[in-house]
Biopython code that builds the backbone (N, CA, C, O; Angstrom):
import numpy as np
from Bio.PDB.StructureBuilder import StructureBuilder

atoms = [
    (1, "MET", "N", (69.056, 51.592, -20.529)),
    (1, "MET", "CA", (70.112, 51.465, -19.657)),
    (1, "MET", "C", (71.398, 51.845, -20.030)),
    (1, "MET", "O", (71.786, 51.607, -21.174)),
    (2, "THR", "N", (72.178, 52.460, -19.138)),
    (2, "THR", "CA", (73.426, 53.050, -19.886)),
    (2, "THR", "C", (74.567, 52.032, -19.845)),
    (2, "THR", "O", (74.615, 51.140, -18.998)),
    (3, "LYS", "N", (75.403, 52.194, -20.719)),
    (3, "LYS", "CA", (76.567, 51.045, -21.016)),
    (3, "LYS", "C", (77.140, 50.723, -19.870)),
    (3, "LYS", "O", (77.565, 49.568, -19.826)),
    (4, "ARG", "N", (77.313, 51.491, -18.761)),
    (4, "ARG", "CA", (78.228, 51.028, -17.729)),
    (4, "ARG", "C", (77.310, 49.766, -16.979)),
    (4, "ARG", "O", (77.804, 48.708, -16.588)),
    (5, "ASN", "N", (76.096, 50.081, -16.895)),
    (5, "ASN", "CA", (75.181, 48.980, -16.026)),
    (5, "ASN", "C", (75.123, 47.792, -16.917)),
    (5, "ASN", "O", (75.051, 46.733, -16.293)),
    (6, "GLN", "N", (75.135, 47.702, -18.040)),
    (6, "GLN", "CA", (74.991, 46.691, -19.304)),
    (6, "GLN", "C", (76.577, 45.919, -18.842)),
    (6, "GLN", "O", (76.573, 44.780, -18.375)),
    (7, "PHE", "N", (77.537, 46.494, -18.990)),
    (7, "PHE", "CA", (78.805, 46.003, -18.616)),
    (7, "PHE", "C", (78.938, 45.092, -17.348)),
    (7, "PHE", "O", (79.446, 43.970, -17.332)),
    (8, "TRP", "N", (78.434, 45.716, -16.366)),
    (8, "TRP", "CA", (78.661, 44.865, -15.004)),
    (8, "TRP", "C", (77.508, 43.790, -15.057)),
    (8, "TRP", "O", (77.683, 42.708, -14.496)),
    (9, "LYS", "N", (76.262, 44.085, -15.761)),
    (9, "LYS", "CA", (75.355, 42.914, -15.723)),
    (9, "LYS", "C", (75.843, 41.756, -16.549)),
    (9, "LYS", "O", (75.532, 40.601, -16.256)),
    (10, "GLY", "N", (76.763, 42.111, -17.790)),
    (10, "GLY", "CA", (77.293, 41.076, -18.484)),
    (10, "GLY", "C", (78.300, 40.272, -17.750)),
    (10, "GLY", "O", (78.409, 39.049, -17.840)),
    (11, "MET", "N", (79.156, 41.194, -16.887)),
    (11, "MET", "CA", (80.160, 40.620, -15.923)),
    (11, "MET", "C", (79.476, 39.672, -15.025)),
    (11, "MET", "O", (80.066, 38.631, -14.737)),
    (12, "LEU", "N", (78.264, 39.913, -14.531)),
    (12, "LEU", "CA", (77.617, 39.022, -13.646)),
    (12, "LEU", "C", (77.083, 37.612, -14.281)),
    (12, "LEU", "O", (77.125, 36.532, -13.692)),
    (13, "TYR", "N", (76.594, 37.820, -15.537)),
    (13, "TYR", "CA", (75.853, 36.666, -16.371)),
    (13, "TYR", "C", (77.243, 35.791, -16.657)),
    (13, "TYR", "O", (77.287, 34.598, -16.358)),
    (14, "GLY", "N", (78.181, 36.364, -17.157)),
    (14, "GLY", "CA", (79.403, 35.646, -17.434)),
    (14, "GLY", "C", (79.951, 34.969, -16.277)),
    (14, "GLY", "O", (80.570, 33.928, -16.501)),
    (15, "ALA", "N", (79.837, 35.375, -15.060)),
    (15, "ALA", "CA", (80.471, 34.847, -14.028)),
    (15, "ALA", "C", (79.837, 33.596, -13.649)),
    (15, "ALA", "O", (80.423, 32.563, -13.323)),
    (16, "LEU", "N", (78.469, 33.803, -13.728)),
    (16, "LEU", "CA", (77.388, 32.873, -13.321)),
    (16, "LEU", "C", (77.574, 31.755, -14.369)),
    (16, "LEU", "O", (77.672, 30.646, -13.843)),
    (17, "ALA", "N", (77.648, 31.760, -15.719)),
    (17, "ALA", "CA", (77.749, 30.972, -16.710)),
    (17, "ALA", "C", (78.812, 30.182, -16.603)),
    (17, "ALA", "O", (78.657, 28.970, -16.753)),
    (18, "GLY", "N", (80.052, 30.706, -16.334)),
    (18, "GLY", "CA", (81.218, 29.944, -15.842)),
    (18, "GLY", "C", (81.287, 29.230, -14.813)),
    (18, "GLY", "O", (82.036, 28.254, -14.753)),
    (19, "GLY", "N", (80.488, 29.621, -13.811)),
    (19, "GLY", "CA", (80.296, 28.869, -12.546)),
    (19, "GLY", "C", (79.509, 27.465, -12.870)),
    (19, "GLY", "O", (80.003, 26.361, -12.644)),
    (20, "VAL", "N", (78.145, 27.689, -13.464)),
    (20, "VAL", "CA", (77.545, 26.538, -13.840)),
    (20, "VAL", "C", (78.232, 25.463, -14.763)),
    (20, "VAL", "O", (78.063, 24.263, -14.546)),
    (21, "ILE", "N", (79.031, 25.934, -15.824)),
    (21, "ILE", "CA", (79.562, 25.243, -16.407)),
    (21, "ILE", "C", (80.657, 24.516, -15.827)),
    (21, "ILE", "O", (80.901, 23.448, -16.388)),
    (22, "SER", "N", (81.497, 24.871, -14.687)),
    (22, "SER", "CA", (82.446, 24.360, -13.918)),
    (22, "SER", "C", (81.789, 23.492, -13.205)),
    (22, "SER", "O", (82.540, 22.606, -12.797)),
    (23, "LEU", "N", (80.522, 23.350, -12.829)),
    (23, "LEU", "CA", (79.562, 22.389, -12.224)),
    (23, "LEU", "C", (79.605, 20.909, -12.884)),
    (23, "LEU", "O", (79.478, 19.801, -12.363)),
    (24, "LEU", "N", (79.818, 21.279, -14.141)),
    (24, "LEU", "CA", (79.487, 19.698, -15.098)),
    (24, "LEU", "C", (80.656, 18.715, -14.695)),
    (24, "LEU", "O", (80.565, 17.504, -14.899)),
    (25, "ASP", "N", (81.830, 19.343, -14.074)),
    (25, "ASP", "CA", (82.751, 18.405, -13.813)),
    (25, "ASP", "C", (82.564, 17.858, -12.269)),
    (25, "ASP", "O", (82.551, 18.576, -11.269)),
    (26, "LYS", "N", (82.401, 16.230, -12.305)),
    (26, "LYS", "CA", (81.987, 15.774, -10.880)),
    (26, "LYS", "C", (82.763, 16.080, -9.873)),
    (26, "LYS", "O", (82.120, 16.287, -8.843)),
    (27, "ASP", "N", (84.174, 16.216, -9.745)),
    (27, "ASP", "CA", (85.098, 16.612, -8.852)),
    (27, "ASP", "C", (84.786, 17.866, -8.175)),
    (27, "ASP", "O", (84.748, 18.011, -6.953)),
    (28, "THR", "N", (84.566, 18.765, -9.057)),
    (28, "THR", "CA", (84.222, 20.146, -8.760)),
    (28, "THR", "C", (83.065, 20.226, -8.170)),
    (28, "THR", "O", (82.987, 20.951, -7.178)),
    (29, "ARG", "N", (82.070, 19.614, -8.563)),
    (29, "ARG", "CA", (80.635, 19.504, -7.665)),
    (29, "ARG", "C", (81.069, 19.239, -6.212)),
    (29, "ARG", "O", (80.953, 20.068, -5.308)),
    (30, "GLU", "N", (81.622, 17.900, -6.066)),
    (30, "GLU", "CA", (81.819, 17.427, -4.782)),
    (30, "GLU", "C", (82.905, 18.248, -3.900)),
    (30, "GLU", "O", (82.868, 18.084, -2.681)),
    (31, "VAL", "N", (83.667, 18.940, -4.341)),
    (31, "VAL", "CA", (84.317, 19.904, -3.519)),
    (31, "VAL", "C", (83.292, 21.090, -3.124)),
    (31, "VAL", "O", (83.223, 21.505, -1.967)),
    (32, "MET", "N", (82.515, 21.592, -4.158)),
    (32, "MET", "CA", (81.742, 22.597, -3.979)),
    (32, "MET", "C", (80.751, 22.087, -2.697)),
    (32, "MET", "O", (80.382, 22.782, -1.750)),
    (33, "LYS", "N", (80.469, 20.819, -2.928)),
    (33, "LYS", "CA", (79.229, 20.484, -1.907)),
    (33, "LYS", "C", (79.843, 20.542, -0.477)),
    (33, "LYS", "O", (79.190, 21.116, 0.395)),
    (34, "GLU", "N", (80.971, 20.027, -0.189)),
    (34, "GLU", "CA", (81.903, 20.030, 0.827)),
    (34, "GLU", "C", (81.957, 21.578, 1.342)),
    (34, "GLU", "O", (81.745, 21.794, 2.535)),
    (35, "ASN", "N", (82.198, 22.503, 0.579)),
    (35, "ASN", "CA", (82.497, 23.777, 0.934)),
    (35, "ASN", "C", (81.298, 24.484, 1.320)),
    (35, "ASN", "O", (81.310, 25.198, 2.322)),
    (36, "VAL", "N", (80.105, 24.324, 0.501)),
    (36, "VAL", "CA", (79.018, 24.778, 0.961)),
    (36, "VAL", "C", (78.364, 24.308, 2.126)),
    (36, "VAL", "O", (77.535, 25.031, 2.679)),
    (37, "LEU", "N", (78.713, 22.864, 2.689)),
    (37, "LEU", "CA", (78.236, 22.164, 3.888)),
    (37, "LEU", "C", (79.065, 22.736, 5.001)),
    (37, "LEU", "O", (78.484, 22.907, 6.073)),
    (38, "LYS", "N", (80.361, 23.064, 4.911)),
    (38, "LYS", "CA", (81.413, 23.876, 5.895)),
    (38, "LYS", "C", (80.571, 25.109, 6.163)),
    (38, "LYS", "O", (80.078, 25.355, 7.264)),
    (39, "VAL", "N", (80.442, 25.857, 5.098)),
    (39, "VAL", "CA", (80.165, 27.371, 5.319)),
    (39, "VAL", "C", (78.698, 27.372, 5.799)),
    (39, "VAL", "O", (78.332, 28.323, 6.490)),
    (40, "SER", "N", (77.955, 26.536, 5.538)),
    (40, "SER", "CA", (76.540, 26.557, 6.202)),
    (40, "SER", "C", (76.463, 25.949, 7.437)),
    (40, "SER", "O", (75.494, 26.219, 8.147)),
    (41, "SER", "N", (77.399, 25.090, 7.867)),
    (41, "SER", "CA", (77.383, 24.766, 9.333)),
    (41, "SER", "C", (78.078, 25.611, 10.132)),
    (41, "SER", "O", (77.679, 25.762, 11.287)),
    (42, "LYS", "N", (79.190, 26.285, 9.689)),
    (42, "LYS", "CA", (79.548, 27.448, 10.365)),
    (42, "LYS", "C", (78.402, 28.807, 10.481)),
    (42, "LYS", "O", (78.225, 29.545, 11.450)),
    (43, "GLY", "N", (77.860, 28.828, 9.414)),
    (43, "GLY", "CA", (76.913, 30.063, 9.593)),
    (43, "GLY", "C", (75.766, 29.488, 10.343)),
    (43, "GLY", "O", (75.128, 30.423, 10.826)),
    (44, "LEU", "N", (75.300, 28.475, 10.606)),
    (44, "LEU", "CA", (74.345, 28.182, 11.316)),
    (44, "LEU", "C", (74.912, 28.131, 12.989)),
    (44, "LEU", "O", (74.145, 28.391, 13.915)),
    (45, "TYR", "N", (76.136, 27.815, 13.172)),
    (45, "TYR", "CA", (76.636, 27.850, 14.583)),
    (45, "TYR", "C", (76.678, 29.539, 14.925)),
    (45, "TYR", "O", (76.344, 29.977, 16.026)),
    (46, "ILE", "N", (77.064, 30.258, 13.987)),
    (46, "ILE", "CA", (76.940, 31.925, 14.233)),
    (46, "ILE", "C", (75.608, 32.140, 14.678)),
    (46, "ILE", "O", (75.418, 32.768, 15.719)),
    (47, "VAL", "N", (74.629, 31.672, 13.981)),
    (47, "VAL", "CA", (73.311, 32.217, 14.314)),
    (47, "VAL", "C", (72.731, 31.601, 15.378)),
    (47, "VAL", "O", (71.801, 32.178, 15.943)),
    (48, "LYS", "N", (73.111, 30.517, 15.766)),
    (48, "LYS", "CA", (72.700, 29.798, 17.083)),
    (48, "LYS", "C", (73.342, 30.232, 18.421)),
    (48, "LYS", "O", (72.934, 30.072, 19.571)),
    (49, "HIS", "N", (74.559, 30.879, 17.907)),
    (49, "HIS", "CA", (75.698, 31.062, 19.549)),
    (49, "HIS", "C", (76.339, 32.697, 19.307)),
    (49, "HIS", "O", (77.529, 32.956, 19.484)),
    (50, "PRO", "N", (75.293, 33.734, 18.865)),
    (50, "PRO", "CA", (75.895, 34.773, 18.355)),
    (50, "PRO", "C", (76.738, 35.396, 19.794)),
    (50, "PRO", "O", (77.891, 35.804, 19.654)),
    (51, "GLN", "N", (76.287, 35.418, 20.711)),
    (51, "GLN", "CA", (77.131, 35.950, 21.990)),
    (51, "GLN", "C", (78.573, 35.075, 22.293)),
    (51, "GLN", "O", (79.480, 35.658, 22.888)),
    (52, "GLU", "N", (78.704, 33.994, 21.963)),
    (52, "GLU", "CA", (80.090, 33.297, 21.906)),
    (52, "GLU", "C", (80.919, 33.728, 20.683)),
    (52, "GLU", "O", (82.146, 33.817, 20.728)),
    (53, "VAL", "N", (80.309, 33.945, 19.776)),
    (53, "VAL", "CA", (81.063, 34.418, 18.508)),
    (53, "VAL", "C", (81.533, 35.822, 18.953)),
    (53, "VAL", "O", (82.718, 36.155, 18.988)),
    (54, "ALA", "N", (80.600, 36.528, 19.254)),
    (54, "ALA", "CA", (80.959, 38.106, 19.602)),
    (54, "ALA", "C", (81.922, 38.171, 20.710)),
    (54, "ALA", "O", (82.658, 39.155, 20.784)),
    (55, "GLY", "N", (82.003, 37.136, 21.665)),
    (55, "GLY", "CA", (82.997, 37.066, 22.827)),
    (55, "GLY", "C", (84.424, 36.911, 22.122)),
    (55, "GLY", "O", (85.437, 37.578, 22.335)),
    (56, "GLN", "N", (84.218, 35.754, 21.138)),
    (56, "GLN", "CA", (85.692, 35.283, 20.818)),
    (56, "GLN", "C", (86.062, 36.588, 19.812)),
    (56, "GLN", "O", (87.252, 36.900, 19.838)),
    (57, "ILE", "N", (85.340, 37.253, 19.079)),
    (57, "ILE", "CA", (85.911, 38.349, 18.330)),
    (57, "ILE", "C", (86.415, 39.477, 19.371)),
    (57, "ILE", "O", (87.487, 40.010, 19.086)),
    (58, "LYS", "N", (85.872, 39.825, 20.341)),
    (58, "LYS", "CA", (86.284, 40.666, 21.221)),
    (58, "LYS", "C", (87.788, 40.248, 22.155)),
    (58, "LYS", "O", (88.683, 41.026, 22.483)),
    (59, "GLU", "N", (87.710, 39.075, 22.372)),
    (59, "GLU", "CA", (88.989, 38.535, 22.845)),
    (59, "GLU", "C", (89.983, 38.491, 21.928)),
    (59, "GLU", "O", (91.130, 38.736, 22.299)),
    (60, "THR", "N", (89.718, 38.183, 20.623)),
    (60, "THR", "CA", (90.719, 38.469, 19.570)),
    (60, "THR", "C", (91.429, 40.023, 19.443)),
    (60, "THR", "O", (92.634, 40.258, 19.348)),
    (61, "ALA", "N", (90.369, 40.952, 19.469)),
    (61, "ALA", "CA", (90.567, 42.209, 19.333)),
    (61, "ALA", "C", (91.457, 42.667, 20.286)),
    (61, "ALA", "O", (92.438, 43.355, 20.005)),
    (62, "ILE", "N", (91.000, 42.132, 21.983)),
    (62, "ILE", "CA", (91.982, 42.578, 22.742)),
    (62, "ILE", "C", (93.246, 42.066, 22.695)),
    (62, "ILE", "O", (94.139, 42.829, 23.063)),
    (63, "ARG", "N", (93.549, 40.975, 22.338)),
    (63, "ARG", "CA", (94.691, 40.350, 22.164)),
    (63, "ARG", "C", (95.764, 41.109, 21.329)),
    (63, "ARG", "O", (96.932, 41.333, 21.645)),
    (64, "ILE", "N", (95.004, 41.505, 20.022)),
    (64, "ILE", "CA", (95.486, 42.236, 18.859)),
    (64, "ILE", "C", (96.023, 43.649, 19.492)),
    (64, "ILE", "O", (97.094, 44.182, 19.203)),
    (65, "LYS", "N", (95.214, 44.054, 20.258)),
    (65, "LYS", "CA", (95.463, 45.400, 20.976)),
    (65, "LYS", "C", (96.580, 45.528, 22.082)),
    (65, "LYS", "O", (97.278, 46.496, 22.384)),
    (66, "GLU", "N", (96.535, 44.367, 22.541)),
    (66, "GLU", "CA", (97.699, 44.325, 23.538)),
    (66, "GLU", "C", (99.021, 44.049, 22.854)),
    (66, "GLU", "O", (100.090, 44.520, 23.242)),
    (67, "THR", "N", (98.858, 43.183, 21.717)),
    (67, "THR", "CA", (100.276, 42.848, 21.041)),
    (67, "THR", "C", (100.441, 44.074, 20.479)),
    (67, "THR", "O", (101.636, 44.347, 20.591)),
    (68, "VAL", "N", (99.896, 44.900, 19.965)),
    (68, "VAL", "CA", (100.250, 46.200, 19.305)),
    (68, "VAL", "C", (100.934, 47.293, 20.096)),
    (68, "VAL", "O", (101.898, 47.947, 19.697)),
    (69, "GLU", "N", (100.224, 47.437, 21.461)),
    (69, "GLU", "CA", (100.746, 48.167, 22.373)),
    (69, "GLU", "C", (102.336, 47.756, 22.938)),
    (69, "GLU", "O", (103.238, 48.551, 23.202)),
    (70, "GLU", "N", (102.367, 46.425, 23.021)),
    (70, "GLU", "CA", (103.838, 45.878, 23.336)),
    (70, "GLU", "C", (104.472, 46.241, 22.252)),
    (70, "GLU", "O", (105.440, 46.964, 22.490)),
    (71, "MET", "N", (104.298, 46.024, 21.221)),
    (71, "MET", "CA", (105.185, 46.198, 20.026)),
    (71, "MET", "C", (105.680, 47.673, 20.014)),
    (71, "MET", "O", (106.797, 48.022, 19.630)),
    (72, "SER", "N", (104.516, 48.647, 20.574)),
    (72, "SER", "CA", (104.714, 50.266, 20.479)),
    (72, "SER", "C", (105.795, 50.579, 21.455)),
    (72, "SER", "O", (106.686, 51.405, 21.254)),
    (73, "GLU", "N", (105.630, 49.769, 22.659)),
    (73, "GLU", "CA", (106.528, 50.031, 23.811)),
    (73, "GLU", "C", (107.913, 49.343, 23.439)),
    (73, "GLU", "O", (108.890, 49.684, 24.106)),
    (74, "ASP", "N", (108.040, 48.622, 22.665)),
    (74, "ASP", "CA", (109.456, 48.033, 22.469)),
    (74, "ASP", "C", (110.059, 48.695, 21.227)),
    (74, "ASP", "O", (111.271, 48.676, 21.013)),
    (75, "ILE", "N", (109.314, 49.186, 20.547)),
    (75, "ILE", "CA", (109.813, 50.166, 19.509)),
    (75, "ILE", "C", (110.226, 51.622, 20.087)),
    (75, "ILE", "O", (111.048, 52.316, 19.489)),
    (76, "SER", "N", (109.595, 52.048, 21.306)),
    (76, "SER", "CA", (109.852, 53.231, 21.928)),
    (76, "SER", "C", (111.146, 53.083, 22.752)),
    (76, "SER", "O", (111.909, 54.011, 23.021)),
    (77, "TYR", "N", (111.306, 51.675, 23.150)),
    (77, "TYR", "CA", (112.396, 51.525, 23.898)),
    (77, "TYR", "C", (113.763, 51.610, 23.081)),
    (77, "TYR", "O", (114.764, 52.258, 23.387)),
    (78, "ILE", "N", (113.533, 50.691, 21.818)),
    (78, "ILE", "CA", (114.637, 50.514, 21.075)),
    (78, "ILE", "C", (114.920, 51.984, 20.379)),
    (78, "ILE", "O", (116.071, 52.271, 20.049)),
    (79, "THR", "N", (113.843, 52.894, 20.169)),
    (79, "THR", "CA", (114.323, 54.336, 19.797)),
    (79, "THR", "C", (115.022, 55.102, 20.638)),
    (79, "THR", "O", (115.873, 55.921, 20.292)),
    (80, "GLU", "N", (114.600, 54.796, 22.032)),
    (80, "GLU", "CA", (115.368, 55.494, 23.101)),
    (80, "GLU", "C", (116.689, 55.347, 23.005)),
    (80, "GLU", "O", (117.451, 56.312, 22.953)),
    (81, "LYS", "N", (117.164, 53.830, 22.967)),
    (81, "LYS", "CA", (118.552, 53.352, 23.111)),
    (81, "LYS", "C", (119.193, 53.800, 21.832)),
    (81, "LYS", "O", (120.334, 54.247, 21.951)),
    (82, "VAL", "N", (118.736, 53.768, 20.781)),
    (82, "VAL", "CA", (119.493, 54.390, 19.582)),
    (82, "VAL", "C", (119.879, 55.940, 19.811)),
    (82, "VAL", "O", (120.930, 56.483, 19.471)),
    (83, "GLU", "N", (118.763, 56.529, 20.477)),
    (83, "GLU", "CA", (119.086, 57.993, 20.769)),
    (83, "GLU", "C", (120.126, 58.235, 21.588)),
    (83, "GLU", "O", (120.849, 59.221, 21.445)),
    (84, "GLU", "N", (120.301, 57.252, 22.620)),
    (84, "GLU", "CA", (121.254, 57.188, 23.596)),
    (84, "GLU", "C", (122.709, 56.985, 23.056)),
    (84, "GLU", "O", (123.682, 57.645, 23.420)),
    (85, "LEU", "N", (122.714, 55.979, 22.137)),
    (85, "LEU", "CA", (123.799, 55.669, 21.447)),
    (85, "LEU", "C", (124.504, 56.966, 20.557)),
    (85, "LEU", "O", (125.695, 57.275, 20.542)),
    (86, "ARG", "N", (123.571, 57.502, 19.953)),
    (86, "ARG", "CA", (123.806, 58.523, 18.991)),
    (86, "ARG", "C", (124.485, 59.738, 19.683)),
    (86, "ARG", "O", (125.467, 60.347, 19.259)),
    (87, "GLU", "N", (123.770, 59.989, 20.850)),
    (87, "GLU", "CA", (124.459, 61.009, 21.942)),
    (87, "GLU", "C", (125.899, 60.492, 22.618)),
    (87, "GLU", "O", (126.887, 61.177, 22.882)),
    (88, "LEU", "N", (125.698, 59.094, 22.807)),
    (88, "LEU", "CA", (127.352, 58.792, 23.525)),
    (88, "LEU", "C", (128.299, 58.554, 22.560)),
    (88, "LEU", "O", (129.454, 58.574, 22.986)),
    (89, "THR", "N", (128.162, 58.335, 21.398)),
    (89, "THR", "CA", (129.072, 58.029, 20.516)),
    (89, "THR", "C", (130.205, 59.420, 20.340)),
    (89, "THR", "O", (131.435, 59.361, 20.350)),
    (90, "PRO", "N", (129.614, 60.246, 20.233)),
    (90, "PRO", "CA", (130.749, 61.653, 20.158)),
    (90, "PRO", "C", (131.689, 61.546, 21.322)),
    (90, "PRO", "O", (132.920, 61.567, 21.332)),
    (91, "LYS", "N", (130.759, 61.419, 22.373)),
    (91, "LYS", "CA", (131.358, 61.533, 23.814)),
    (91, "LYS", "C", (132.661, 60.593, 23.944)),
    (91, "LYS", "O", (133.781, 60.887, 24.362)),
    (92, "VAL", "N", (132.166, 59.376, 23.457)),
    (92, "VAL", "CA", (133.191, 58.017, 23.731)),
    (92, "VAL", "C", (134.522, 58.535, 22.717)),
    (92, "VAL", "O", (135.710, 58.436, 23.021)),
    (93, "THR", "N", (134.047, 59.025, 21.623)),
    (93, "THR", "CA", (135.237, 59.525, 20.636)),
    (93, "THR", "C", (135.832, 60.636, 21.228)),
    (93, "THR", "O", (137.053, 60.482, 21.210)),
    (94, "ASP", "N", (135.517, 61.652, 21.726)),
    (94, "ASP", "CA", (136.086, 62.710, 22.215)),
    (94, "ASP", "C", (137.074, 62.099, 23.395)),
    (94, "ASP", "O", (138.245, 62.412, 23.611)),
    (95, "MET", "N", (136.253, 61.132, 24.094)),
    (95, "MET", "CA", (137.160, 60.794, 25.422)),
    (95, "MET", "C", (138.503, 59.922, 24.726)),
    (95, "MET", "O", (139.660, 60.177, 25.062)),
    (96, "VAL", "N", (138.227, 59.078, 23.917)),
    (96, "VAL", "CA", (139.468, 58.122, 23.299)),
    (96, "VAL", "C", (140.466, 59.280, 22.892)),
    (96, "VAL", "O", (141.597, 59.328, 23.376)),
    (97, "LYS", "N", (139.984, 60.242, 21.950)),
    (97, "LYS", "CA", (141.101, 61.050, 21.513)),
    (97, "LYS", "C", (141.802, 61.969, 22.910)),
    (97, "LYS", "O", (142.969, 62.348, 22.808)),
    (98, "GLU", "N", (141.197, 62.204, 23.873)),
    (98, "GLU", "CA", (141.819, 62.970, 24.712)),
    (98, "GLU", "C", (142.666, 62.056, 25.625)),
    (98, "GLU", "O", (143.598, 62.514, 26.286)),
    (99, "THR", "N", (142.332, 60.797, 25.643)),
    (99, "THR", "CA", (143.234, 59.650, 26.149)),
    (99, "THR", "C", (144.684, 59.658, 25.591)),
    (99, "THR", "O", (145.774, 59.876, 26.120)),
    (100, "LYS", "N", (144.296, 59.338, 24.320)),
    (100, "LYS", "CA", (145.311, 59.321, 23.077)),
    (100, "LYS", "C", (146.465, 60.599, 23.397)),
    (100, "LYS", "O", (147.674, 60.444, 23.564)),
    (101, "ASP", "N", (145.737, 61.825, 23.425)),
    (101, "ASP", "CA", (146.485, 62.833, 23.549)),
    (101, "ASP", "C", (147.279, 62.863, 24.884)),
    (101, "ASP", "O", (148.477, 63.145, 24.929)),
    (102, "ALA", "N", (146.526, 62.553, 25.963)),
    (102, "ALA", "CA", (147.372, 62.632, 27.331)),
    (102, "ALA", "C", (148.371, 61.721, 27.068)),
    (102, "ALA", "O", (149.462, 62.291, 27.045)),
    (103, "PHE", "N", (148.440, 60.599, 26.870)),
    (103, "PHE", "CA", (149.433, 59.656, 26.310)),
    (103, "PHE", "C", (150.467, 60.183, 25.653)),
    (103, "PHE", "O", (151.634, 60.012, 26.006)),
    (104, "ILE", "N", (150.050, 60.978, 24.478)),
    (104, "ILE", "CA", (150.998, 61.519, 23.546)),
    (104, "ILE", "C", (151.946, 62.278, 24.207)),
    (104, "ILE", "O", (153.162, 62.086, 24.199)),
    (105, "ASP", "N", (151.217, 63.313, 24.889)),
    (105, "ASP", "CA", (151.906, 64.309, 25.716)),
    (105, "ASP", "C", (152.847, 63.890, 26.813)),
    (105, "ASP", "O", (153.669, 64.729, 27.181)),
    (106, "HIS", "N", (152.839, 62.740, 27.368)),
    (106, "HIS", "CA", (153.517, 62.087, 28.145)),
    (106, "HIS", "C", (154.927, 62.204, 27.550)),
    (106, "HIS", "O", (155.187, 62.344, 26.355)),
    (107, "GLU", "N", (156.007, 62.104, 28.815)),
    (107, "GLU", "CA", (157.084, 62.085, 28.361)),
    (107, "GLU", "C", (157.654, 60.919, 27.360)),
    (107, "GLU", "O", (158.501, 61.112, 26.487)),
    (108, "ASP", "N", (157.008, 59.647, 27.667)),
    (108, "ASP", "CA", (157.524, 58.920, 26.832)),
    (108, "ASP", "C", (156.409, 58.424, 25.533)),
    (108, "ASP", "O", (155.864, 57.344, 25.307)),
    (109, "SER", "N", (156.369, 59.641, 24.887)),
    (109, "SER", "CA", (155.973, 59.705, 23.613)),
    (109, "SER", "C", (156.504, 58.702, 22.676)),
    (109, "SER", "O", (155.851, 58.003, 21.900)),
    (110, "ASP", "N", (157.824, 58.727, 22.860)),
    (110, "ASP", "CA", (158.398, 57.570, 21.799)),
    (110, "ASP", "C", (157.766, 56.184, 22.102)),
    (110, "ASP", "O", (157.420, 55.391, 21.227)),
    (111, "VAL", "N", (157.677, 56.024, 23.155)),
    (111, "VAL", "CA", (156.921, 54.536, 23.431)),
    (111, "VAL", "C", (155.827, 54.593, 23.230)),
    (111, "VAL", "O", (155.405, 53.452, 23.041)),
    (112, "MET", "N", (154.872, 55.504, 23.138)),
    (112, "MET", "CA", (153.462, 55.359, 22.863)),
    (112, "MET", "C", (153.472, 55.340, 21.377)),
    (112, "MET", "O", (152.573, 54.662, 20.878)),
    (113, "ASP", "N", (154.266, 55.918, 20.581)),
    (113, "ASP", "CA", (154.195, 56.134, 19.019)),
    (113, "ASP", "C", (154.624, 54.550, 18.586)),
    (113, "ASP", "O", (154.184, 54.081, 17.537)),
    (114, "VAL", "N", (155.468, 53.800, 19.426)),
    (114, "VAL", "CA", (155.785, 52.319, 18.958)),
    (114, "VAL", "C", (154.538, 51.502, 19.167)),
    (114, "VAL", "O", (154.121, 50.764, 18.274)),
    (115, "VAL", "N", (154.084, 51.591, 20.047)),
    (115, "VAL", "CA", (152.508, 50.949, 20.710)),
    (115, "VAL", "C", (151.490, 51.427, 19.771)),
    (115, "VAL", "O", (150.849, 50.478, 19.319)),
    (116, "ILE", "N", (151.189, 52.342, 19.407)),
    (116, "ILE", "CA", (150.426, 52.605, 18.674)),
    (116, "ILE", "C", (150.606, 52.290, 17.170)),
    (116, "ILE", "O", (149.649, 51.833, 16.544)),
    (117, "LYS", "N", (151.823, 52.522, 16.551)),
    (117, "LYS", "CA", (152.196, 51.693, 15.088)),
    (117, "LYS", "C", (151.898, 50.454, 15.196)),
    (117, "LYS", "O", (151.269, 49.939, 14.272)),
    (118, "GLU", "N", (152.274, 49.659, 16.356)),
    (118, "GLU", "CA", (152.188, 48.192, 16.418)),
    (118, "GLU", "C", (150.776, 47.740, 16.179)),
    (118, "GLU", "O", (150.623, 46.696, 15.545)),
    (119, "ASP", "N", (149.706, 48.411, 16.618)),
    (119, "ASP", "CA", (148.294, 48.252, 16.592)),
    (119, "ASP", "C", (147.819, 48.405, 15.237)),
    (119, "ASP", "O", (146.617, 48.305, 14.989)),
]
sb = StructureBuilder()
sb.init_structure("model")
sb.init_model(0)
sb.init_chain("A")
sb.init_seg("    ")
for serial, (resi, resn, name, xyz) in enumerate(atoms, 1):
    if name == "N":
        sb.init_residue(resn, " ", resi, " ")
    sb.init_atom(name, np.array(xyz, "f"), 0.0, 1.0, " ", f" {name:<3s}", serial, name[0])
structure = sb.get_structure()
């Protein structure tokens, strides 16, 4: 046998020995008993009602798919709006500059200088 196989074999034996030793504690045994009963009852339910369980799994998968699609649509919408803002920002900046220049070019540029400086 190769060394690798012996390593994994030793790991398995060690885990089993640790599990058996931990069962020496009464509280641990009781908790394990409860867990085994829960798992076995759920397993029996699945075996007795496979169609129902399969239906529940399908419903969950459909809900997950719908949620992912909605999130994808939301992300697309947000991305679109961000792009619109990126395109709009330089236009707004240019428009503000043009408006400012139009007021400054006006005859009352002294008045505008006072208003601009006060802000």
